[in-house]
C-alpha angles and dihedrals in degrees: 000000000000099000129041092245098049123118115261115240125190116169106305095346123095124182108196120216115241113211092193094052093034094226147069118288119225124207090261090054094254116145119223113193098182109083093208092053091046090051091050091047090053091049092052091048091049091050090050090052091050094051096041109027120195111252117220118201123204113241 
């Protein structure tokens, strides 16, 4: 994150910045306006993905 309105990226997780809501949007459509809390949320989500990876089956 180089600018205050950049998306937050941690590993495979990206939280996009919403200009209209003035915060970072989570996958469950929650808005986090504090950048430190948004960063921590992304870190927790990335850790959860590492410990419990999503399995993709071929069709």
